[in-house]
ROZA-569228 format. One record per residue: x negated, y, z negated of N, C-alpha, C in turn. Coordinates in Angstrom, 3 decimals. Atoms other than C-alpha are relative to their C-alpha. Last residue first. Layout:
% residues N
REC      neast     nnorth        nup     caeast    canorth       caup      ceast     cnorth        cup
REC          X          Y          Z          X          Y          Z          X          Y          Z
...
//
This chain:
% residues 184
REC      neast     nnorth        nup     caeast    canorth       caup      ceast     cnorth        cup
REC     -0.703     -1.236     -0.424     -7.021    116.437    -11.404     -0.979      1.084      0.346
REC      0.020     -0.098     -1.460     -9.039    113.146    -11.454      0.663      1.284      0.486
REC      1.341     -0.395     -0.425     -9.925    113.408    -15.171     -0.075      0.175      1.502
REC      0.193     -1.417      0.277     -6.215    113.429    -16.107     -1.382      0.471      0.440
REC     -0.770     -0.793     -0.948     -5.635    110.078    -14.383     -0.257      1.488     -0.207
REC      0.601      0.195     -1.320     -8.455    108.373    -16.302      0.711      0.876      1.028
REC      1.270     -0.712      0.021     -7.240    109.800    -19.614     -0.656     -0.070      1.364
REC     -0.345     -1.414     -0.061     -3.691    108.649    -18.828     -1.260      0.843      0.030
REC     -0.141     -0.330     -1.416     -5.066    105.167    -18.047      0.375      1.466      0.161
REC     -1.381      0.133     -0.464     -6.260    104.951    -21.609      0.047      0.374      1.478
REC     -0.785      0.748      0.985     -9.573    104.379    -23.368      1.453     -0.151      0.414
REC     -0.864     -0.801      0.875    -11.550    105.480    -20.312      0.862     -0.877     -0.907
REC     -1.265     -0.336     -0.664    -14.144    102.987    -18.988      0.877      0.786     -0.967
REC      0.183     -1.204     -0.814    -17.666    103.143    -20.457      1.260      0.382      0.783
REC     -0.192     -1.206      0.811    -16.671    100.737    -23.244     -0.164      1.277      0.818
REC      1.090     -0.929     -0.304    -16.323     97.902    -20.726      0.281      1.316     -0.716
REC      0.087     -1.137      0.917    -14.200     94.794    -21.367     -1.243      0.843      0.284
REC      0.998      0.173      1.054    -14.146     92.678    -18.190      0.010      1.211     -0.926
REC     -0.097     -1.255      0.747    -11.170     92.325    -15.836     -0.827     -0.155     -1.270
REC     -0.076      0.104      1.454    -12.300     89.475    -13.564      0.096      1.402     -0.596
REC      0.066     -1.326      0.628    -11.836     89.080     -9.814      0.269     -0.158     -1.491
REC     -0.606     -0.035      1.322    -12.601     85.820     -7.999     -0.219      1.373     -0.602
REC      0.543     -0.891      1.018    -13.262     85.915     -4.262      0.766     -0.181     -1.305
REC     -0.929     -0.204      1.108    -12.666     83.111     -1.774     -0.715      0.855     -1.039
REC      0.506      0.155      1.366    -14.421     82.978      1.602      1.093      0.315     -1.016
REC      1.444      0.173      0.019    -13.998     82.637      5.370     -0.633      0.085     -1.373
REC      0.457     -0.401      1.332    -10.315     82.032      5.945     -1.506     -0.212     -0.041
REC      1.179      0.694      0.527     -9.461     81.939      9.650     -0.383      0.567     -1.363
REC     -0.408      1.258      0.625     -5.933     82.837     10.748     -1.154     -0.739     -0.656
REC     -1.097      0.627     -0.728     -6.815     86.479     11.448      0.459     -1.237     -0.753
REC      0.148     -0.704     -1.255    -10.107     87.155      9.684      1.008     -0.650      0.934
REC     -0.394      0.602     -1.271     -9.316     86.140      6.172     -0.388      0.922      1.145
REC      0.281     -0.865     -1.144    -10.713     86.792      2.726      0.326     -0.735      1.277
REC      0.639      0.683     -1.125     -9.015     84.683      0.059     -0.167      1.003      1.137
REC     -0.351     -0.553     -1.301     -8.319     86.578     -3.158     -0.785     -0.717      1.086
REC      0.822      0.542     -1.077     -8.241     85.279     -6.713      0.495      0.591      1.317
REC     -0.679      0.275     -1.266     -6.915     87.009     -9.811     -1.013     -0.544      0.995
REC     -1.242     -0.758      0.132     -7.759     87.528    -13.484      0.843     -0.207      1.249
REC     -0.052     -1.401     -0.435    -10.342     84.814    -12.984      1.344      0.647     -0.322
REC     -0.381     -0.092     -1.412    -10.371     81.649    -15.101     -0.003      1.473      0.384
REC     -0.360      1.360     -0.419    -11.521     80.460    -18.532      0.347     -0.040      1.482
REC     -1.328      0.046     -0.603    -13.260     83.807    -19.034      0.258     -1.419      0.474
REC     -0.395      1.244     -0.663    -16.246     84.218    -21.370      1.432      0.119      0.506
REC     -1.420      0.306      0.198    -17.562     87.710    -22.167      0.355     -1.238      0.811
REC     -0.213      0.637      1.301    -21.339     88.115    -22.571      1.445     -0.352     -0.307
REC      0.412     -0.934      1.063    -21.649     90.592    -19.686      0.312     -0.546     -1.395
REC      0.449     -1.259     -0.570    -19.746     88.165    -17.439     -0.279      0.965     -1.140
REC      0.425     -0.871      1.093    -19.253     84.496    -18.332     -0.615      1.239      0.638
REC      1.174     -0.858     -0.203    -17.255     82.535    -15.769     -0.315      0.721     -1.306
REC      0.365     -0.940      1.056    -14.640     79.781    -15.590     -1.217      0.848      0.392
REC      1.440     -0.163      0.155    -13.258     78.227    -12.398     -0.339      1.040     -1.070
REC      0.497      0.795      1.133     -9.689     76.911    -12.643     -1.456      0.289     -0.352
REC     -0.902     -0.161      1.150     -7.787     79.416    -10.429     -0.497     -0.730     -1.241
REC      0.162     -1.344      0.550    -10.753     79.557     -8.026      0.828      0.172     -1.276
REC      1.333     -0.097      0.588    -10.784     75.785     -7.494     -0.203      1.365     -0.655
REC      0.034      0.796      1.234     -7.018     75.656     -6.980     -1.356      0.119     -0.695
REC     -0.863     -0.634      0.997     -7.047     78.531     -4.473     -0.049     -0.751     -1.332
REC      0.718     -1.146      0.563    -10.051     77.175     -2.565      0.817      0.648     -1.112
REC     -0.353     -1.277     -0.612     -8.207     73.908     -2.070     -0.804      1.106     -0.679
REC     -1.159     -0.623      0.640    -10.075     70.844     -3.152      0.349      1.274      0.745
REC     -1.131      0.926      0.144    -12.547     68.334     -1.683      1.245      0.595     -0.637
REC     -0.052      1.276     -0.723    -15.566     70.553     -2.257      1.308     -0.717     -0.304
REC     -1.279      0.652      0.295    -15.883     74.238     -3.204      0.088     -1.250      0.876
REC      0.106      1.457      0.179    -19.576     75.113     -2.983      1.298     -0.661     -0.459
REC      0.739      0.845     -0.937    -19.337     78.901     -3.408      0.127     -1.471     -0.357
REC      0.080      1.369      0.517    -16.859     81.270     -5.094     -0.612     -0.891      1.077
REC     -0.451      1.057     -0.905    -17.567     84.867     -4.089     -0.165     -1.347     -0.694
REC      1.035      0.839     -0.615    -17.882     87.406     -6.888      0.658     -1.005      0.926
REC     -0.429      0.973     -1.002    -15.913     90.250     -8.469     -1.196     -0.758      0.545
REC      1.186      0.613     -0.599    -16.105     92.472    -11.528      0.498     -1.066      0.969
REC     -0.129      1.177     -0.848    -13.281     94.805    -12.566     -1.370     -0.409      0.532
REC      0.603     -0.194     -1.317    -13.809     97.154    -15.475      0.123     -1.304      0.776
REC      0.170      1.189     -0.846    -11.646     97.362    -18.578     -0.586      0.388      1.353
REC      1.231      0.709      0.409    -11.744     99.900    -21.456     -0.217     -1.302      0.779
REC      0.677     -0.511      1.195     -8.156    100.952    -20.718     -1.163     -0.905     -0.405
REC     -0.907     -0.138      1.128     -7.420     99.714    -17.239     -0.760      0.557     -1.178
REC     -1.342      0.417     -0.409     -8.936     99.042    -13.833      1.026      0.113     -1.114
REC     -0.794      0.185      1.208    -12.319    100.763    -14.078      1.428     -0.296      0.454
REC     -0.599     -1.166      0.650    -14.017    100.284    -10.722      0.642     -0.366     -1.333
REC     -0.984     -0.809     -0.701    -16.250     97.461     -9.567      0.463      1.187     -0.825
REC     -0.705     -0.883      0.928    -19.448     95.775    -10.723      0.924      0.911      0.798
REC      0.109     -1.421     -0.309    -20.459     92.972     -8.381      0.865      0.801     -0.954
REC     -1.152     -0.838      0.322    -20.969     89.469     -9.719     -0.310      1.459      0.315
REC      0.351     -1.125      0.873    -23.591     87.387     -7.930      1.225      0.882     -0.211
REC      1.114     -0.787     -0.501    -22.136     84.201     -6.487     -0.304      1.115     -0.991
REC     -0.256     -1.387     -0.361    -19.903     81.976     -8.574     -1.272      0.605      0.571
REC      0.766     -1.006      0.745    -20.473     78.250     -8.519      0.392      1.380      0.498
REC      0.383     -1.154     -0.806    -18.429     75.211     -7.535     -0.819      0.972     -0.847
REC     -0.034     -1.283      0.692    -18.590     72.089     -9.703     -0.418      1.112      0.949
REC     -1.359     -0.546     -0.112    -17.639     68.844     -7.957      0.135      1.344     -0.721
REC     -0.168     -0.453     -1.379    -21.304     67.912     -7.356      1.400      0.574      0.234
REC      0.475     -1.376     -0.203    -21.695     67.870    -11.151      0.177      0.502      1.436
REC      0.809     -0.015     -1.207    -19.526     64.739    -11.385     -0.421      1.443      0.277
REC      0.837     -1.184     -0.148    -17.807     63.771    -14.631     -0.842     -0.130      1.257
REC      1.350      0.099      0.557    -15.319     60.969    -14.046     -0.741      1.311      0.199
REC      0.826     -1.183     -0.253    -11.549     61.186    -13.512     -1.325     -0.138     -0.729
REC      0.878     -0.327      1.119     -9.799     57.797    -13.273     -0.852      1.199      0.383
REC      0.923     -1.072     -0.371     -6.864     56.915    -11.035     -0.748      0.448     -1.246
REC      0.515     -0.731      1.140     -5.040     53.595    -11.399     -1.001      1.020      0.502
REC      1.364     -0.516     -0.007     -3.008     52.421     -8.432     -0.314      0.672     -1.329
REC      0.205     -0.951      1.091      0.088     50.212     -8.505     -1.471      0.392      0.005
REC      1.123      0.266      0.912      1.025     48.494     -5.256     -0.073      1.092     -1.066
REC      0.456      1.377     -0.233      3.825     48.150     -2.696     -1.170     -0.370     -0.905
REC     -1.113      0.876     -0.402      5.843     51.180     -3.852     -0.431     -1.439      0.283
REC     -0.024     -0.203     -1.452      2.674     53.358     -4.227      1.019     -0.917      0.659
REC     -0.734      1.103     -0.590      3.170     53.650     -7.996      0.152      0.297      1.487
REC     -0.827     -0.357     -1.148      0.469     56.016     -9.177      0.638     -1.246      0.583
REC     -0.453      1.199     -0.702     -1.123     55.787    -12.621      0.935      0.449      1.107
REC     -1.329     -0.015     -0.612     -3.139     58.715    -13.966      0.294     -1.370      0.583
REC     -0.414     -1.389      0.147     -6.178     59.220    -16.223      1.421      0.157      0.522
REC      0.216     -0.940     -1.106     -6.423     55.455    -16.408      0.386      1.433     -0.373
REC     -1.126      0.015     -0.931     -6.633     53.634    -19.743     -0.307      0.971      1.133
REC     -1.028      0.794      0.660     -9.176     52.855    -22.485      1.214     -0.171      0.918
REC     -1.284     -0.681      0.127    -11.929     54.083    -20.164      0.978     -0.938     -0.691
REC     -1.151      0.811      0.430    -15.551     52.972    -20.404      1.217      0.889     -0.169
REC     -0.870     -0.723      0.927    -18.241     54.800    -18.441      1.244     -0.835     -0.262
REC      0.480      0.080      1.378    -20.993     52.630    -16.920      0.847      0.742     -1.015
REC      1.328     -0.626      0.072    -20.260     53.695    -13.339     -0.522      0.056     -1.440
REC      0.393     -0.499     -1.307    -16.619     52.700    -13.883     -1.313      0.753     -0.161
REC      1.343     -0.566      0.091    -15.477     50.552    -16.805     -0.428      0.360      1.418
REC      0.916      0.160     -1.140    -11.758     49.896    -17.034     -1.364      0.564     -0.367
REC      1.310     -0.651      0.090     -8.949     49.529    -19.569     -0.838     -0.244      1.261
REC      1.076      0.806     -0.579     -5.339     48.666    -18.656     -1.336      0.743     -0.057
REC      0.790      0.585      1.080     -2.750     50.164    -21.034     -1.195     -0.812      0.504
REC      0.288     -0.940      1.086     -1.041     52.664    -18.739     -0.858     -0.584     -1.122
REC      1.038     -0.947     -0.415     -1.315     50.326    -15.743     -0.411      0.903     -1.154
REC      1.262      0.734     -0.152      0.593     47.487    -17.399     -1.137      0.958      0.343
REC      0.475      0.357      1.345      3.330     49.860    -18.588     -1.337     -0.731      0.071
REC      0.430     -1.218      0.685      3.694     51.391    -15.126     -0.577     -0.314     -1.373
REC      1.269     -0.444     -0.576      3.796     48.022    -13.355     -0.548      1.202     -0.760
REC      0.043     -1.399     -0.426      6.506     46.742    -15.693     -1.387      0.383      0.518
REC     -0.785     -0.968      0.762      6.615     42.944    -15.854     -0.152      1.400      0.594
REC     -1.307      0.611      0.239      3.819     40.800    -14.506      0.766      0.972     -0.891
REC     -0.942     -0.631      0.932      0.846     42.497    -12.903      1.250     -0.858     -0.128
REC     -0.422      0.975      1.005     -1.888     40.381    -11.347      0.970      0.548     -1.026
REC     -0.511      1.297     -0.467     -3.576     43.220     -9.456      0.468     -0.856     -1.172
REC     -0.127      0.921      1.129     -4.110     46.901    -10.334      0.699     -1.258      0.503
REC     -1.298      0.661      0.125     -5.283     48.781     -7.246     -0.042     -0.911     -1.225
REC     -0.052      1.425     -0.359     -8.310     51.009     -7.662      1.428     -0.493     -0.168
REC     -1.290      0.684      0.079     -9.180     54.691     -7.964     -0.132     -1.453      0.422
REC      0.220      1.354     -0.487    -12.116     56.998     -8.676      1.323     -0.723     -0.154
REC     -0.938      1.097      0.211    -11.505     60.726     -9.015     -0.542     -1.289      0.605
REC     -0.290      0.744     -1.228    -14.331     63.210     -9.283      0.915     -1.158     -0.369
REC     -0.566      1.354      0.109    -14.567     65.848    -12.024      0.234     -0.594      1.387
REC      0.942      0.927      0.621    -16.726     68.988    -12.428      0.481     -1.429     -0.132
REC      1.338     -0.566      0.115    -13.834     71.370    -11.698     -0.872     -0.998     -0.749
REC     -0.007     -1.198      0.839    -10.887     69.131    -10.934     -1.431      0.535     -0.019
REC     -1.360     -0.145      0.512     -9.962     66.145     -8.729      0.160      1.224     -0.888
REC      0.048     -0.735      1.260    -13.028     65.950     -6.497      1.440      0.246     -0.441
REC      0.345     -1.420     -0.032    -12.298     63.422     -3.774     -0.157      0.573     -1.401
REC     -0.923     -0.882     -0.693    -12.312     59.628     -4.031     -0.534      1.430     -0.002
REC      0.327     -1.383      0.340    -14.928     57.013     -4.919      0.871      0.909      0.849
REC      0.525     -0.817     -1.088    -13.375     53.573     -4.608     -0.182      1.429     -0.492
REC     -0.171     -1.447      0.165    -12.977     51.001     -7.342     -0.601      0.724      1.186
REC      1.240     -0.755     -0.165    -12.627     47.357     -6.268      0.282      1.504     -0.103
REC      0.705      0.308     -1.237     -9.513     45.707     -7.642     -1.275      0.821      0.058
REC      0.196     -1.048     -0.998     -8.534     46.123    -11.268     -0.688     -0.581      1.227
REC      1.407     -0.390     -0.194     -7.257     43.181    -13.282     -0.070      1.049      1.106
REC      0.231     -1.256     -0.715     -3.935     41.981    -14.709     -1.500      0.303      0.081
REC      0.331     -1.105      0.904     -4.006     38.301    -15.750     -0.214      1.279      0.812
REC     -1.008     -1.050     -0.087     -2.288     36.040    -13.184     -0.296      1.170     -0.937
REC      0.029     -0.580     -1.336     -5.260     33.743    -12.547      0.939      1.198      0.101
REC      1.237     -0.775     -0.113     -5.686     33.137    -16.278     -0.099      0.662      1.365
REC     -0.155     -1.329      0.603     -2.030     32.129    -16.480     -1.260      0.853      0.118
REC     -0.708     -0.972     -0.819     -2.677     29.336    -13.928      0.148      1.367     -0.669
REC     -1.440     -0.121      0.233     -5.217     27.441    -16.049      0.613      1.119      0.848
REC     -0.352     -0.406      1.356     -8.606     26.722    -14.528      1.496      0.163     -0.138
REC     -0.414     -1.397      0.041     -9.562     26.707    -10.874      0.325      0.481     -1.406
REC      1.075     -0.886     -0.441    -11.571     23.492    -10.962      0.356      1.472     -0.141
REC      1.128      0.168      0.917     -9.092     21.506    -13.044     -1.128      0.965      0.367
REC     -0.342     -0.668      1.258     -6.155     22.877    -11.090     -1.129     -0.089     -0.999
REC      0.000     -1.439     -0.237     -7.819     21.882     -7.803      0.316      0.759     -1.279
REC      1.396     -0.423     -0.128     -8.612     18.367     -9.066     -0.069      1.517      0.179
REC      0.601      0.105      1.333     -5.019     17.869    -10.238     -1.452      0.471      0.034
REC     -0.562     -1.077      0.802     -3.671     19.128     -6.907     -0.591     -0.006     -1.401
REC      0.658     -1.234     -0.406     -6.038     16.845     -4.983      0.515      1.188     -0.823
REC      1.351      0.057      0.546     -4.761     13.830     -6.959     -0.768      1.272      0.345
REC     -0.069     -0.245      1.448     -1.160     14.775     -6.195     -1.381     -0.016     -0.648
REC     -0.328     -1.378      0.363     -2.059     15.151     -2.476      0.138      0.220     -1.511
REC      1.094     -0.655      0.721     -3.860     11.783     -2.022      0.355      1.405     -0.480
REC      0.065     -1.397     -0.461     -0.646      9.842     -1.142     -1.079      0.725     -0.803
REC     -0.421     -1.024      0.964     -1.243      6.141     -1.736     -0.182      1.397      0.602
REC      0.770     -1.222     -0.149     -1.288      3.409      0.971      0.529      1.036     -0.997
REC     -0.835     -1.168      0.000      0.000      0.000      0.000     -0.888      1.242      0.000
//
């Protein structure tokens, strides 16, 4: 009588592969280096595989190690309808723009003078977002972001982004009325 070898092969395969639940454990796929996600930060992302139950809950509690940095959970989880992605923000100096030389402008308010500079080395982000988040220290005063940003254009072509800062300056008049009265 001839025996069917398939059940024996299944037992051998299970023995070699290990228990089925171990194959279904959530795990990250290969991490890819993405664009800059914030000032000084680069996003890395990967698909989360082996999820059972809520994709969002599994992603929110799944740790990872990327470039030697350990994360308890992703910075963000994105449900892409056919897969769950984890996004992690890592420090990356190449994602840090820099201000050019600050130019001293006019007095713009009581004891305030405007300073302006071009924002250089913006990578992977919009100029507006980078400018709105870029800190500066001017004359010993720290600013988390500019007072305003302005994109220089020539027709439809943008060619640089300026940040403007209102910096305390004792040489400016104490009130705008004083400034106006000196111009008469």
